[in-house]
N, C-alpha and C positions, 0 to 999 in steps of 0.2 A: 734958230729961226724959231719964228716965231706965230701960233696959231691963234687966230681969235674968233673966226669965222671961219662956217663952215665951205672951206673950202676947199679945191680936189682935191689934195692930201690932207688932209679929214678926212674925205670922201673913200681913198685907197685906204685908210689908214681901218676905218670902218670896214668893209670887206674883208679887210682879215677877223674881224669877229664875228661875222655872219653869212658868209658867202666859201660856201667849201674850196669849189674852182675855182674862183678867184683868190685864196688862198694856199691853194697849191701849185698855180699858177705863178706867185711872188716866189714860191718854198720860203713863207716864212708865217709865226703867225706870236700874237695876242698872251705874253703872260705878267700876272699882274702878283701882289703881295711880298713880302721879305724875305721868308724863305726861298721860293721859288726861285723867285730870281737868285738870289745867291748862291740858290744848288746848280743852279743854269752857267753862273758865271764861274764857279769852284770846281763843276765838271768840265769848262774848257767847249760848252757851245758858244757860237757865237753870239752876240748880242748887237743888231745892226742899230738901233736906237731905242734912244731913253724917252720917254713924257715925262715931265713936271707941271704945274701947276704951274702960272704966272707968276709972279711976285712972293708967292712961297719960300717964306727959309726952312729953307733943306734940314734935315739931319748928316751925321756925320756919316750914316753908311750909305745916302743918297747921291753926297757927296762925293766921299771914295770907292763909289760903282760911276761917277759921271765919268770922274777922272781916267779911273783905271781901267776901263772898259774901251775906249778911244768910240764909242758908237757914235752916232749921229746924235744932239741935245735939240730936243722940240720941247720951248713951252707956252703948253697950251690952256687955254681960255678954261677955269674950272669947270663948267657946265659940261663944258665937249671933253676933256679928260674926266670926268665923270660916266660919262655916255659911251665910252669906252671899258670903262671899267664897270660899267654897267651895277653903279654902286652911287651913295648919294654923293656933291662933292666934298673934297676934301676927304672923304676917307681912305684916296690912296694915293701916297706922295710920287712913286713913281708906276708906271707900266713900259714894260719892254717890250721890245719887237726884235724875234728868237727865228735866227735862220733852221730852216726844216732838217735833218742830218738825213744821209741815202739811204733809199729802204732796201738796203746791202741785205741778204743772211748773215751773210758773215764776220755782221759788227757784234751779234752776239757769241758768244764764247764756248766750246763746248770741249769738252775735256772730263776724266772720271766720272768729276763727281757730277757734270749736268745735272742741271733742273731746269727746264724750259717753260713756256705756258705759250700756246695754241689757243687765241676766242675767234672760235669761225663764226661768221657773222652775223655780229654784237647791235641790236640795234640804238642801245642806248649810249648815248656819247659816257655818261654817267660811270657805266655801267663798264666801260674800258679803264675810264681813269681809277675804280676801284681796284680792279685788278692789277693794274699795275703797280697800284699800294700795295699791295697783299704780297706778290709777286716778288718786290722789293724788300717788304719788310720781313718775309722768312727764306731769302737768302736764295732764290728763283735766278739764272745769268740771262734772262731776257725775254718780252712778249710778241709774240707774232702775232698778226692781227690780218684774219683771211676773209677772203670771200667780200663782195658789197657787204661795206660794215661800215659802221661809223668810222667818224674822224677822229685818231687820237690826241690831233690836236685844236678841233674844236676845244671853245672855253672853259664847255662845261666840265669836259673829259682831265683837259690841263687843270682845272683847280680841285675837281676830286683827286686826282696823283698827288698834292698835297708835297709837291714837286719832286715825288716820287720818278717824274717821268724824265726826271734829267740826271738820276743816279742807273736809269736802267732798260737796256737796249729797247727799243719799242719800230715793229719792222712791220711795213703793211705789206703784204703775198694777196698775189689776186685769184692765187685757188690754193687748193689745196697742193695738188701734183707738186709744185715749184718748193713746198715745203718738204716734202716726201722725196723729193728728187736732191735736198741738203740734207736731210739726215741719209737718208743711202748710203754719201758718198766721206758721212762721217763713219760710216757702221765699214764702212768694203778698206779705211784708215785703218781700223781695229778700235770705231768706240761703240756699244754696243746699244746704241740707245731705243731705248723701251719705248710704245708710243702706247699710253695708258687713255682712256678718253673718262669721262663720268654720263653718267646712263641710267637714270629711273629705273631701268631693266636690267643694270651692270650685271655683271656673273658673283663681283666678292666686294666684302669693305674695304675703306682704303685700308686699314688697318689692317687686311690679313694678305696685304699684296705685297711684294719689297720694293720701296720704294727709294731703296740708299744707292741703286746704279744709277746708270746715265738714264734720265726720264727725259720725257715730250709729254706734261700735259693736256688733252684736248679740253677745250669747252664748249659747248654750244651753244649755240644761238637762243635767246633771251627766250623760245615761243616752241619753236620748231625744235631743239637741240642740236644737236651736231648733222653734220649731210651723211648722205649716205657712202661719201667718199674715203670721210675720217671714220665711218663704223667699217668700212673693207678694214682699213690700212690700222684699225689699233690694233694692241698686241693681247692686250687687256682689257676690259669693262667695268665699268667701278661704281657703284650703287652706296648713295652713302645714307645710313639711316635711318629712321625717324618715328616720330612718333604724334598723336597728336591728329590736326586731322587736317592737317597743312598739304597737297599732293604735290609738289617740287618745292625746292629752294631756287629762290633768286640766282640768275649765273653767278654773279660774284663771289657772294657767301661761299656759292659748293665752291665755287678755283679755291678762295679759300679755306674754306676747312680742307679739301685735298692737301694745299702748302702747307700749312700749318700740319698734316698728319706725317710728309715729306720729310718736314725740318725736324722734325719728333725724332723718328726714327731717324735720319742721320747723325742729330744728336748724341743716341742710346747708343747707336753704333762707335762711336766715337770716342 
């Protein structure tokens, strides 16, 4: 297929970039960049369509992907592809349309060394992607985004994750009680998951809390913090010691610090 004008197919692809509702109905999203697309393929995500510029000589990487994925291929006018990539013409060799996985909490593995993250009602897609990246870097098993929240499949979130979205299970849950029921099932099955919340009025510093067992770290909204439901569900609440004039940390920074501390403790115990 070739697309050289703003036809119906182009407009459909454009909605994946700009319209969360239509993106969700289609069950697919746009991915750009060598590393993210490669990771999507390596981790078994379904690549439905690959887009490339008309008449451009493709690299061996791009040619191999076109052959290996079996995806629909669309050659697109350079200015139209650049619009979808939100970059200058010629900057992106390939764009991929990738299918969203199911929002099933059981995609997140829970065992004796479980480390999971809940991001409660985040408002900024870039922060969601940043937490995905940190969770992947520090060995977490998955991320759950709860409540009325930014979309993990928003282009800003996908870019901020730098490919980690495809290596780490990310699940959306409508409300905290769904996640707590899931935690309860694992507790009943013998995995003593501890819910650790972050809050500026927390009871202890992360370094003073044992984070080596099964832990679900709950991080709150960028402005309002954690919801009442998560505050009440927490087994322990930690506060990150700070100096200077800053009153608080960015939510993704706070998550990264506690995830690092959990990783440090686990390495020390090993």
